C-alpha positions in Angstrom: -12.0 -13.6 27.9 -13.7 -11.8 25.0 -11.6 -8.7 25.6 -8.4 -10.7 25.5 -9.4 -12.3 22.2 -10.2 -8.9 20.8 -6.7 -7.7 21.9 -5.1 -10.8 20.4 -7.0 -10.2 17.1 -5.9 -6.6 17.1 -2.3 -7.6 17.7 -2.4 -10.2 14.9 -3.9 -7.7 12.5 -1.2 -5.2 13.4 1.5 -7.9 13.0 0.1 -8.7 9.5 0.1 -5.0 8.6 3.7 -4.7 9.7 4.7 -7.8 7.6 2.9 -6.3 4.6 4.6 -2.9 5.1 8.0 -4.6 5.3 7.4 -6.4 2.1 6.2 -3.3 0.3 9.2 -1.3 1.6 11.6 -4.1 0.5 10.1 -4.0 -3.0 10.5 -0.2 -3.2 14.1 -0.4 -2.0 14.8 -3.0 -4.6 13.4 -0.8 -7.4 15.5 2.2 -6.1 18.7 0.0 -6.0 18.2 -0.9 -9.7 17.1 2.5 -11.0 18.6 5.0 -8.7 17.2 8.6 -8.2 16.0 11.1 -10.7 13.5 9.3 -13.0 9.9 10.2 -13.5 7.4 9.0 -10.9 5.6 7.0 -13.6 8.7 4.9 -14.2 9.1 4.1 -10.5 5.4 3.3 -10.3 5.6 0.8 -13.2 8.7 -0.9 -11.9 7.3 -1.1 -8.3 4.2 -2.7 -9.7 6.4 -5.3 -11.4 8.4 -5.9 -8.3 5.2 -6.3 -6.3 4.0 -8.9 -8.8 7.3 -10.7 -8.6 6.9 -10.9 -4.9 3.4 -12.2 -5.1 1.7 -9.1 -3.7 -1.7 -8.4 -5.2 -2.0 -4.7 -6.2 -3.8 -2.3 -8.5 -2.5 0.8 -10.2 -4.2 4.2 -10.4 -7.2 3.0 -8.4 -10.1 5.5 -8.0 -10.6 6.6 -4.4 -13.2 8.8 -2.7 -11.8 10.8 0.1 -13.5 12.4 3.0 -12.5 14.8 5.9 -14.5 14.8 9.1 -17.7 13.9 7.4 -17.2 16.0 4.3 -17.1 14.0 1.1 -14.4 15.5 -1.1 -15.7 15.8 -4.7 -12.2 16.0 -6.3 -11.6 12.6 -7.9 -8.5 11.0 -6.5 -6.4 8.0 -7.7 -4.2 5.9 -5.5 -0.9 5.3 -7.4 -0.6 1.7 -6.1 -3.1 -0.1 -3.9 -1.5 -3.2 -2.3 -3.6 -6.0 -0.9 -6.8 -4.0 -1.2 -5.9 -1.7 1.7 -7.2 1.9 1.2 -5.1 4.8 2.5 -5.9 6.5 5.7 
């Protein structure tokens, strides 16, 4: 019974991640429809942040992130362009 609940929880979490991904992709497509190609990344970032706000998605811009690789802490400071719903990359 416990294993089944664990599997159900994993499926629910995956479903939530899929819904979130669909909402983020939809926001990015909307920005691209309005702006088209060829602009600076910073313009797309700012407009996508606005679109995420309009869609009620909590996010942060240029969020510091410490990366690691197989136990090695990378010392180069990184920034995530847009962090949506507090989910860190990788």
